[in-house]
Structure formats: structure tokens, C-alpha cells
Backbone bond lengths (Angstrom), bond angles and torsions (degrees), N, CA, C in turn:
res aa  C-N    CA-C-N  psi(-1)  N-CA   C-N-CA  omega(-1)  CA-C   N-CA-C  phi
1 M - - - 1.472 - - 1.607 109.78 -
2 A 1.261 115.40 129.90 1.455 118.48 -178.34 1.577 110.49 -71.78
3 T 1.279 114.37 144.79 1.450 119.82 173.45 1.482 112.29 -128.75
4 G 1.351 117.18 168.31 1.464 122.47 176.71 1.497 112.19 -50.19
5 A 1.372 114.47 -36.11 1.498 115.37 -178.00 1.467 113.44 -65.11
6 D 1.375 118.97 -15.60 1.472 119.97 -179.29 1.550 109.01 -70.50
7 Y 1.345 121.23 -22.09 1.388 125.30 -172.76 1.535 109.82 -116.68
8 I 1.384 118.01 -25.38 1.459 119.74 -173.73 1.498 109.34 -127.48
9 N 1.355 120.01 107.31 1.388 120.58 172.40 1.500 112.72 -66.81
10 R 1.353 114.96 -37.57 1.465 120.01 173.60 1.500 103.82 -163.22
11 P 1.351 117.70 156.05 1.411 120.48 -179.78 1.590 109.98 -62.12
12 F 1.342 116.50 139.40 1.472 119.37 175.41 1.498 109.90 -139.04
13 T 1.313 112.51 150.81 1.489 118.08 -168.67 1.479 112.87 -57.91
14 E 1.314 118.36 -40.80 1.519 121.55 -173.07 1.536 109.72 -60.75
15 A 1.294 115.70 -45.14 1.511 119.74 -177.58 1.572 109.39 -67.25
16 I 1.289 113.69 -42.31 1.520 118.15 -178.63 1.489 108.67 -67.52
17 D 1.337 120.13 -40.78 1.436 122.07 -177.88 1.542 109.79 -66.85
18 F 1.336 116.40 -39.53 1.479 120.69 -179.82 1.529 110.05 -60.22
19 F 1.303 117.43 -43.44 1.472 116.38 -174.29 1.561 109.83 -79.35
20 N 1.346 116.10 -35.21 1.446 117.50 -175.45 1.518 113.29 -68.87
21 Q 1.376 116.47 -19.12 1.461 115.96 -178.10 1.570 111.57 -86.18
22 K 1.280 115.55 -4.98 1.485 120.27 177.14 1.515 110.79 -72.23
23 L 1.315 116.35 145.50 1.446 122.80 176.73 1.512 109.89 -114.80
24 P 1.367 115.37 136.54 1.481 118.42 -179.74 1.508 111.07 -60.78
25 L 1.349 116.33 131.67 1.453 122.34 177.15 1.489 111.04 -126.45
26 P 1.341 119.89 108.81 1.452 120.53 176.32 1.482 111.69 -63.69
27 T 1.309 116.96 140.70 1.527 123.31 -177.70 1.539 108.35 -142.99
28 N 1.272 113.36 166.25 1.471 123.39 176.37 1.553 110.35 -100.82
29 G 1.312 115.66 -24.90 1.464 122.17 -175.07 1.453 111.75 -163.25
30 W 1.365 117.08 161.73 1.484 122.27 -173.90 1.533 112.00 -64.38
31 Q 1.345 115.94 -21.11 1.470 119.67 -179.63 1.505 113.94 -75.73
32 D 1.294 117.51 -9.05 1.486 122.73 -174.65 1.560 108.94 -72.43
33 V 1.312 118.40 -23.43 1.465 122.84 178.18 1.539 108.23 -122.81
34 Y 1.361 115.26 133.27 1.481 116.93 -169.95 1.532 109.16 -133.59
35 G 1.323 115.55 142.35 1.501 122.88 170.15 1.467 113.68 53.27
36 Q 1.298 118.23 -126.06 1.462 124.53 -172.78 1.549 112.23 -67.30
37 Q 1.284 116.37 -14.51 1.489 117.81 175.52 1.522 110.65 -61.59
38 H 1.339 115.00 -27.15 1.502 117.94 177.06 1.479 113.19 -63.75
39 D 1.329 117.47 -23.61 1.450 122.65 -178.60 1.567 111.57 -66.27
40 H 1.363 116.45 -22.33 1.455 120.11 -173.06 1.460 111.59 -125.73
41 A 1.359 121.74 -5.19 1.452 122.45 -179.73 1.546 109.90 -124.03
42 F 1.331 112.92 134.55 1.454 116.65 173.11 1.500 108.79 -99.79
43 M 1.357 115.84 117.74 1.469 118.63 -176.19 1.551 106.90 -136.29
44 L 1.328 113.58 158.96 1.435 123.98 170.62 1.462 108.87 -132.83
45 A 1.346 116.52 131.13 1.445 117.10 -177.42 1.513 112.77 -55.35
46 G 1.318 117.84 123.95 1.432 120.88 176.15 1.524 112.86 86.71
47 A 1.310 119.63 -0.17 1.453 121.65 179.08 1.540 105.35 -94.98
48 N 1.295 117.64 102.98 1.435 122.29 -174.57 1.533 114.80 -112.21
49 K 1.384 113.79 22.64 1.433 118.00 174.89 1.559 107.80 -129.59
50 T 1.317 112.72 133.77 1.500 119.15 -177.79 1.462 113.09 -57.89
51 A 1.363 117.99 -37.72 1.426 121.70 -173.82 1.560 109.87 -65.33
52 I 1.378 115.85 -37.35 1.438 116.26 179.53 1.524 111.40 -70.01
53 L 1.326 117.54 -37.46 1.466 122.15 174.91 1.509 113.33 -61.40
54 E 1.326 115.01 -43.14 1.489 119.51 179.95 1.498 110.58 -63.96
55 G 1.318 116.42 -39.24 1.487 118.86 176.61 1.533 112.60 -60.15
56 F 1.352 115.02 -46.14 1.451 119.05 -177.07 1.495 110.24 -72.45
57 A 1.320 117.64 -33.98 1.502 120.73 176.76 1.501 110.79 -58.99
58 N 1.317 114.66 -43.79 1.486 120.75 -178.59 1.521 108.28 -62.94
59 A 1.362 116.70 -42.10 1.472 121.40 -177.44 1.520 108.61 -65.25
60 I 1.358 117.72 -42.91 1.520 118.61 178.54 1.474 109.40 -67.10
61 Q 1.288 120.53 -39.78 1.462 122.58 179.99 1.542 109.99 -58.51
62 N 1.330 114.69 -42.47 1.463 116.55 176.61 1.483 114.87 -62.08
63 A 1.316 114.27 -36.74 1.527 120.50 177.26 1.471 110.87 -64.64
64 I 1.348 116.94 -43.17 1.485 121.34 179.91 1.482 113.70 -66.73
65 E 1.333 114.61 -46.89 1.476 121.07 -174.63 1.559 112.05 -74.52
66 N 1.305 114.54 -33.76 1.501 119.76 -169.12 1.509 112.55 -114.39
67 G 1.394 118.82 0.16 1.441 119.82 -176.97 1.477 117.23 64.48
68 E 1.335 116.79 32.33 1.410 121.64 -178.35 1.527 112.59 -70.49
69 T 1.311 116.03 144.22 1.409 122.38 -172.08 1.560 113.21 -84.24
70 L 1.321 116.26 171.87 1.480 119.55 174.12 1.467 111.43 -57.97
71 A 1.364 117.53 -39.39 1.460 118.87 177.58 1.492 112.51 -61.26
72 D 1.317 117.81 -41.76 1.450 122.45 178.03 1.533 107.91 -60.69
73 F 1.308 119.73 -46.65 1.446 123.98 -178.81 1.506 112.85 -59.89
74 R 1.368 114.87 -39.69 1.504 121.01 -175.99 1.470 110.75 -62.25
75 K 1.365 117.44 -35.20 1.468 119.19 176.61 1.469 112.37 -62.73
76 Q 1.369 116.27 -42.56 1.450 118.40 175.93 1.488 113.29 -69.57
77 F 1.350 116.38 -37.20 1.428 122.42 175.71 1.585 112.33 -52.19
78 D 1.362 112.45 -49.37 1.470 119.80 -179.13 1.600 111.31 -60.71
79 S 1.349 113.85 -40.08 1.404 124.32 -174.58 1.588 107.07 -67.15
80 I 1.353 115.09 -44.64 1.476 120.20 -175.35 1.532 109.55 -67.71
81 V 1.380 114.24 -44.74 1.445 119.48 -177.66 1.586 111.34 -65.03
82 Q 1.338 117.28 -35.78 1.403 120.99 178.29 1.483 110.28 -70.93
83 K 1.341 121.36 -42.61 1.411 125.54 -177.24 1.538 112.27 -65.01
84 H 1.338 118.06 -37.89 1.469 122.45 -174.07 1.491 111.60 -105.69
85 G 1.273 120.38 -3.18 1.493 123.99 -179.74 1.512 112.87 57.59
86 W 1.374 115.18 44.02 1.467 120.34 -174.17 1.554 108.03 -77.00
87 D 1.317 116.21 122.04 1.457 123.18 178.18 1.554 108.77 -93.90
88 Y 1.312 114.86 80.26 1.482 118.21 -177.89 1.537 111.54 -83.99
89 K 1.300 115.66 166.35 1.407 121.40 178.59 1.542 111.01 -98.49
90 G 1.327 115.86 147.42 1.487 121.66 -177.20 1.520 112.16 88.58
91 S 1.288 112.36 174.70 1.513 119.77 -177.77 1.538 108.56 -76.28
92 R 1.316 114.14 160.36 1.492 118.51 -178.80 1.485 109.49 -65.22
93 N 1.357 119.86 -44.97 1.462 118.06 -179.48 1.511 113.66 -63.60
94 W 1.353 117.22 -41.91 1.420 120.90 -178.08 1.504 111.52 -65.56
95 R 1.319 114.18 -46.00 1.536 116.69 -175.51 1.525 112.14 -70.12
96 S 1.307 117.12 -37.17 1.494 118.54 178.96 1.537 111.50 -70.14
97 R 1.329 116.06 -36.52 1.449 117.83 175.04 1.503 112.42 -63.77
98 L 1.320 118.27 -44.06 1.442 124.47 -179.58 1.525 110.27 -58.01
99 I 1.320 114.64 -47.59 1.515 119.66 -173.20 1.592 105.58 -67.63
100 Y 1.309 115.55 -45.27 1.456 121.21 -175.92 1.529 111.26 -65.09
101 E 1.374 116.89 -55.08 1.401 120.23 -172.96 1.556 111.09 -68.26
102 T 1.352 119.10 -40.99 1.437 119.79 -178.36 1.546 110.87 -63.03
103 N 1.290 118.88 -46.65 1.459 121.04 -172.95 1.496 112.49 -75.33
104 V 1.412 116.16 -39.24 1.470 117.03 179.87 1.506 110.26 -69.86
105 R 1.342 116.61 -42.25 1.429 119.15 -179.11 1.484 115.06 -66.79
106 Q 1.328 116.32 -36.91 1.432 120.57 175.94 1.530 112.85 -66.96
107 A 1.313 117.35 -38.95 1.471 120.36 175.10 1.506 112.44 -63.34
108 Y 1.335 115.85 -41.96 1.396 122.22 176.10 1.508 113.09 -60.72
109 N 1.326 114.98 -48.23 1.450 119.65 -178.63 1.558 110.73 -66.14
110 A 1.332 117.04 -37.47 1.434 119.24 178.53 1.528 111.21 -65.49
111 G 1.307 116.19 -40.92 1.468 122.57 173.31 1.549 112.36 -58.25
112 R 1.281 117.67 -44.36 1.424 122.60 179.14 1.549 110.80 -67.06
113 E 1.349 114.43 -39.38 1.479 117.80 175.31 1.480 113.89 -62.54
114 A 1.380 118.33 -38.09 1.438 119.55 173.82 1.484 114.41 -64.66
115 Q 1.301 117.89 -34.97 1.439 121.85 176.41 1.566 111.53 -68.34
116 M 1.294 115.46 -46.78 1.415 121.24 -172.80 1.514 111.21 -75.96
117 S 1.324 120.44 -13.11 1.432 120.95 179.69 1.500 113.75 -89.27
118 D 1.408 116.41 -7.81 1.410 123.17 176.04 1.532 111.78 -63.99
119 P 1.325 116.54 127.11 1.498 118.92 -177.68 1.531 113.85 -53.68
120 A 1.311 116.52 -41.04 1.410 121.94 -178.75 1.573 111.20 -65.64
121 F 1.338 113.61 -36.28 1.497 117.18 178.07 1.567 107.74 -70.17
122 Q 1.324 119.03 -42.85 1.447 123.41 -177.50 1.589 109.24 -63.55
123 K 1.286 116.15 -30.21 1.476 119.63 178.02 1.527 109.36 -62.36
124 Q 1.284 116.92 -36.97 1.489 121.37 179.44 1.539 110.82 -83.44
125 F 1.338 114.47 -36.12 1.485 119.37 -177.45 1.527 108.12 -125.22
126 P 1.311 117.19 79.51 1.523 120.25 -175.43 1.523 113.78 -73.77
127 Y 1.298 120.50 -8.99 1.470 125.58 -179.17 1.517 109.67 -113.46
128 A 1.331 112.92 164.07 1.454 120.50 171.41 1.576 106.83 -144.54
129 E 1.327 114.41 140.62 1.480 120.63 -176.46 1.501 109.95 -117.31
130 Y 1.298 115.17 132.24 1.489 121.66 171.39 1.437 112.12 -83.92
131 R 1.320 117.63 127.84 1.524 119.38 179.76 1.542 108.62 -126.43
132 H 1.336 113.43 125.26 1.444 118.84 173.96 1.509 111.29 -69.58
133 S 1.260 116.75 152.76 1.472 118.76 -173.59 1.534 112.39 -78.41
134 G 1.335 118.45 -14.41 1.436 119.34 -177.33 1.506 116.08 84.75
135 A 1.351 113.17 8.81 1.498 118.18 -179.85 1.549 110.43 -57.52
136 E 1.343 115.97 147.67 1.465 117.79 175.21 1.580 112.01 -71.84
137 N 1.279 115.31 -39.13 1.449 119.49 176.85 1.497 108.58 -95.47
138 F 1.294 118.43 87.26 1.455 121.35 -168.07 1.562 111.54 -111.32
139 R 1.309 116.83 158.25 1.455 121.46 168.69 1.523 108.99 -79.83
140 P 1.298 117.01 124.08 1.514 119.22 -176.23 1.565 112.47 -54.16
141 Q 1.341 117.23 -38.79 1.429 119.27 -177.89 1.551 112.19 -64.73
142 H 1.332 114.81 -39.27 1.473 119.77 -178.81 1.536 107.44 -66.60
143 K 1.335 118.82 -39.19 1.417 121.07 -179.46 1.527 109.34 -64.43
144 A 1.335 117.49 -37.38 1.473 122.65 -179.25 1.546 110.00 -65.51
145 W 1.327 117.55 -29.22 1.496 123.46 179.24 1.519 110.88 -77.59
146 D 1.286 122.04 -12.60 1.404 124.98 -171.88 1.513 109.65 -58.93
147 R 1.395 114.57 130.93 1.492 123.98 -179.81 1.588 113.60 71.50
148 L 1.287 114.81 11.26 1.472 119.16 174.86 1.510 108.18 -67.09
149 L 1.364 114.92 123.15 1.459 118.63 -179.75 1.552 108.86 -115.25
150 L 1.288 113.96 123.04 1.466 122.53 -177.72 1.535 110.72 -130.35
151 L 1.312 114.99 161.60 1.498 119.66 171.59 1.497 106.33 -56.74
152 A 1.340 117.82 139.52 1.503 122.60 -178.90 1.544 110.45 -60.00
153 N 1.283 118.92 -26.92 1.501 121.98 -179.19 1.528 111.17 -101.89
154 D 1.326 117.23 16.96 1.472 117.97 175.03 1.503 111.56 -65.06
155 P 1.354 119.71 134.29 1.480 119.86 179.30 1.486 116.99 -55.76
156 W 1.324 115.53 -21.84 1.473 119.56 179.31 1.489 113.63 -54.40
157 W 1.328 114.31 -36.24 1.434 119.36 -176.80 1.504 115.21 -67.65
158 H 1.393 115.35 -20.92 1.456 120.10 176.39 1.473 112.69 -56.97
159 V 1.343 117.71 -31.40 1.455 124.01 -176.87 1.499 112.36 -102.85
160 H 1.358 115.24 -32.60 1.481 119.31 -165.06 1.526 116.25 -109.27
161 S 1.227 119.12 3.23 1.467 122.74 177.97 1.536 107.65 -63.88
162 P 1.377 118.67 127.81 1.458 118.99 -177.97 1.512 111.18 -64.69
163 S 1.334 117.63 154.51 1.444 123.97 7.32 1.486 111.60 -86.33
164 N 1.308 115.21 154.93 1.458 121.03 -173.62 1.545 113.86 -118.50
165 G 1.335 114.60 19.98 1.450 119.44 -179.30 1.533 111.61 164.31
166 Y 1.302 116.79 163.62 1.443 122.34 178.25 1.520 108.77 -58.99
167 G 1.280 118.15 126.78 1.439 125.11 179.67 1.506 115.68 78.52
168 C 1.302 116.03 3.78 1.502 120.98 179.58 1.599 107.00 -74.44
169 K 1.355 113.58 126.46 1.432 120.69 -179.50 1.527 113.19 -113.91
170 C 1.355 114.82 17.30 1.446 119.32 -179.92 1.557 104.70 -65.05
171 K 1.373 111.90 161.26 1.455 118.65 179.17 1.586 110.69 -137.85
172 K 1.313 111.50 162.60 1.460 117.85 179.39 1.542 104.71 -122.30
173 F 1.291 117.29 130.04 1.474 122.93 -176.90 1.506 111.89 -117.49
174 P 1.305 122.30 130.81 1.435 122.29 171.94 1.483 111.56 -72.21
175 R 1.393 118.77 141.48 1.404 122.15 -175.89 1.566 106.59 -131.99
176 S 1.329 113.16 145.26 1.506 119.14 178.90 1.493 110.60 -97.27
177 R 1.328 119.42 169.21 1.408 123.25 172.77 1.491 111.78 -62.45
178 R 1.331 116.06 -37.31 1.437 120.49 178.57 1.499 112.06 -62.84
179 W 1.330 116.68 -40.49 1.422 120.93 176.69 1.523 110.73 -62.38
180 A 1.351 116.26 -42.54 1.447 122.00 -179.37 1.522 109.94 -58.90
181 R 1.338 115.05 -47.39 1.462 120.40 -176.36 1.508 109.91 -65.32
182 K 1.354 118.26 -39.40 1.417 123.01 177.94 1.484 113.14 -60.96
183 N 1.312 117.23 -31.20 1.459 126.37 -179.47 1.538 114.42 -95.44
184 G 1.326 114.40 10.60 1.414 118.86 175.14 1.531 113.80 73.74
185 I 1.312 117.73 24.69 1.459 122.29 -177.80 1.531 109.13 -105.08
186 T 1.250 116.29 127.26 1.523 118.47 -178.44 1.579 107.57 -107.48
187 E 1.304 117.60 -28.39 1.495 120.15 179.91 1.508 108.55 -137.83
188 P 1.309 117.65 149.78 1.463 122.05 174.22 1.469 108.97 -69.81
189 N 1.344 116.92 162.22 1.413 122.96 175.61 1.578 112.42 -70.96
190 A 1.324 115.99 163.41 1.443 119.47 171.12 1.552 108.95 -85.80
191 A 1.241 116.41 141.51 1.477 121.22 -177.37 1.584 108.06 -61.87
192 P 1.384 117.62 133.25 1.408 119.77 179.73 1.566 110.62 -65.49
193 V 1.346 111.90 148.96 1.415 117.88 173.75 1.525 111.54 -85.13
194 D 1.339 113.35 125.60 1.436 118.90 -171.90 1.584 112.07 -77.00
195 E 1.295 116.16 144.58 1.460 121.96 161.92 1.530 106.52 -103.50
196 F 1.274 115.78 150.74 1.442 121.98 -171.19 1.545 112.50 -119.83
197 K 1.327 116.68 152.60 1.437 123.70 173.28 1.546 105.45 -124.04
198 E 1.316 111.50 157.53 1.516 117.52 177.85 1.499 110.95 -91.62
199 Y 1.317 115.47 139.17 1.494 121.25 175.72 1.463 107.21 -134.35
200 L 1.335 116.09 130.85 1.471 125.02 177.29 1.475 112.08 -87.52
201 D 1.315 119.06 113.10 1.451 124.44 175.37 1.488 108.09 -76.62
202 K 1.365 118.96 104.03 1.409 121.70 -175.50 1.525 113.27 -68.79
203 R 1.295 115.61 -13.74 1.524 119.30 -179.52 1.499 108.57 -74.36
204 T 1.331 116.10 -39.68 1.476 120.86 -170.31 1.483 113.21 -116.44
205 G 1.349 115.29 -14.38 1.532 117.88 -174.62 1.525 113.38 81.25
206 E 1.302 115.40 2.16 1.487 121.33 -175.32 1.567 107.48 -80.50
207 V 1.358 116.58 136.96 1.433 120.58 171.47 1.519 108.87 -91.85
208 K 1.303 116.95 117.88 1.469 122.02 -178.54 1.507 112.34 -100.94
209 Q 1.293 118.14 151.26 1.421 124.54 174.32 1.558 109.60 -96.04
210 I 1.319 115.58 113.73 1.457 118.34 -178.20 1.563 112.25 -113.24
211 P 1.306 116.42 129.05 1.496 117.56 -179.78 1.519 112.14 -56.28
212 Q 1.279 118.69 139.86 1.478 122.73 175.87 1.543 108.39 -58.45
213 G 1.339 114.94 131.92 1.455 119.43 178.03 1.494 111.07 99.74
214 I 1.293 119.84 -7.63 1.466 123.87 179.11 1.486 109.38 -111.45
215 D 1.301 120.64 120.37 1.448 123.81 178.32 1.542 109.77 -70.11
216 P 1.329 121.50 140.89 1.420 123.14 175.18 1.491 113.83 -48.70
217 G 1.336 119.61 130.62 1.380 123.81 177.95 1.531 113.18 96.92
218 F 1.370 117.80 -11.43 1.470 117.08 -179.34 1.518 110.73 -100.52
């Protein structure tokens, strides 16, 4: 069972700040918020009342700041659902895990991205490595990116820094030149050339080109 410790070694300012600047946004479905809008809006598919979102936002904030586990979150999940009579889709265990893991992991990843984008940090760690989670039920494209080493400022990361979909547990690690030499690496890899798939944005009717391996909205 996953716990908060899987994503948060200790609370850190960047992850907390990322989540705290989000504003609750009532929606009718996951497609109502897309792409970078997720960086500034806290939403749950089918949660169309601000009070429900505020309750869950507080619960996620506690998890990020205090390293609370999925079991801790589920207690709050049950309380919020009972208080507001939220008729959510899916089983209780599946839905609570999805909410907890997606939001905690994304805040952690955003915090790490903020740290790794600092020029002083990149001077010490000029490379970044994509690591697949090792999950048995994996996305083939994510598996293909495993151990890909690129410059930390390579534009490829703008689109492909994990997480890259719901349930994606891939990670991005900063790497130093010393680490590269120790592992027999003299040059970083070339960024892979993406293949694209079409995705119909039902909000606008626009057909978007999404890189293979990236879920729509990530």
C-alpha cells in the first residue's frame, strides 16, 4: 500500500507552495480542466460544489505538509463524502487512492521541478534522468524512456517530466557530471522524437496533437 512517504521524504516549501496557490474549481468532469490549468486549479472529476473541493484540498494539504498516509486521507475522505453527500463514481478505495496519489505526487513533482530549474542547482546537476517506476502494468512508452539521460534544460522535459498520466509513478532524477563519469557516460542522450496521437477537446471542439505516452491534460 502506498503511503505519503512514497512521495514526500519531508515537507518542503516548493511542494507546499505549489499546492497552496491552487484555487478550488467546481467541474462536471475531468475534461473541464486541461493541461497547464491544472497548475492553478484544484478539481476533482464530478465535484461541482466548492465546499466539497475545499474539504479535499484541506485533506491533501495536510498530507503534503505532514506526510499523512493514504489511510489517514481515507478517514477524511469518508467524512467529507458523508458530510456533503457526494455521489462519486467508482469504488471508495479506488477513488480515494486516485485523489490522494495524483495530487500529492503532482505537488511533490512540481516542488522538485522548482528546485531543479534553479540555475545554481543545474550547475551542480546539469543532467536529468527519466526512471520508469517498474510497475507490472506499465505504459510501453514510459518503459522506453527508462534511464534516458538528457541535459536538465533540454526542452523535452517541458512536456515529458513525470507524472505523465493518471497512476504514473515515473520519476525524474538530477544527475551530476561525476555520476555520469562513474556510470561510464560521456555525453547525454539525444531527446527522442515524439510520435503523436489525436485528442478531441470536448470543451472547445479542437483536435489536439498529444505525444504518445502522455495522457491528455498532463
